[in-house]
N, C-alpha and C positions, 0 to 999 in steps of 0.2 A: 205592245200587242204580242202575244205569244203565238207562234206558228208551230204546228206539229211538223216536224222535219222529215221528209220522205227520202232524203238523199241516201239513207242507208241502203235503199233499194238500188242505188247506183252501183255500189260495190258488189252487191249480190248479182245484179244483172251483168256486170262486167265479168265476173267470175263464171257465171253460167254461159255467157256467150263464148268465152274462151274454151269452155269444156265441150261445147257442141260444134264449134267452128272447125272445119277441116284444117289441118296443120299447113297445107300448102297455101291457103289464102289468108292465114293469120298475119296481121301486121302489128308492129309494136305501137303502143299508144304514144302520141306526140308528147314532148316535154311539157307543153302548155296544158294539155289535157291532164297529164299526170299530176302537175302542180295544182290545177284546179280541184281535182278529186282529192288530193292530199289535204288541201285547205278545208274543203267541205267536211271530210272525215274528222279532222282535228276539231272543227267547230261542233260537230255532232258529239264527239267524245267528251269535250269539255263542258258542253251545255246539258248533257243528259238527254238529248233528243229534242229539246225545245229551246228556242232562242228568244231572248228579249230583243227589243228594238235596237239597242246598242250593239249587240253581238251580230245581229242581221246586217246592220249598216257596215260594221267593220269587215265582215266577210264579203259583202257586196263590193266594197271599195277594193279589197285585195283581188277579188275575181276580175274586176274591171281592169286592174293593172296587168293581170295575167293575159287577159283578152287582147290587150294592146300589143302583145308580143306574138300574136298568131294572126291567121287570116281565114277567110272562107267560112265553111260550115262550123268549124271549131270556134272561131271568134264569135259567130252569131249565137251559138249554143251557150258559151260561157257568159257572154253579155246578157243574153236572155235570162239565164239563171240568176245572175247578179241583180238584174232589175226586178225579177219576180220576188226576190228575197225582201225587198223594201217597198214593194207596191202594196198599199193597203187594200187594194181591190182584189189581190190574189190571195185566195184562202186555201189553195191546194197547189203544192209545188210539183205534183206528178207530171203535168205537161212539160214543165221546164226540165225536170229530171229525165223524162223520156227523150227530149230533144238532146240533152247532154249525152245520154247513153248512145243515141244513134250517131252523133258526131264523133264521139271519143272512143268508141269501142271498135 
């Protein structure tokens, strides 16, 4: 099953948030979030924006590995995104992307 991948919004939202956030309150993204976003962007770039089931499963597995190295809201967001990738009942990744944006930016 092909899913239209909305994680490109993740990068755009992260950049936008950094542009409008006051410098005094800005915090660096955690290594786990940075790795998760890097993996997502690589998957998007190599798949042309849509992913087949095998690619979605591989990305999900990698993200679950990254999630094991973190805790709290970041772990929940990365895990949620990984599960959404392979859940046949999920037709829109926007809620998972939004959760990842909130936790990681």
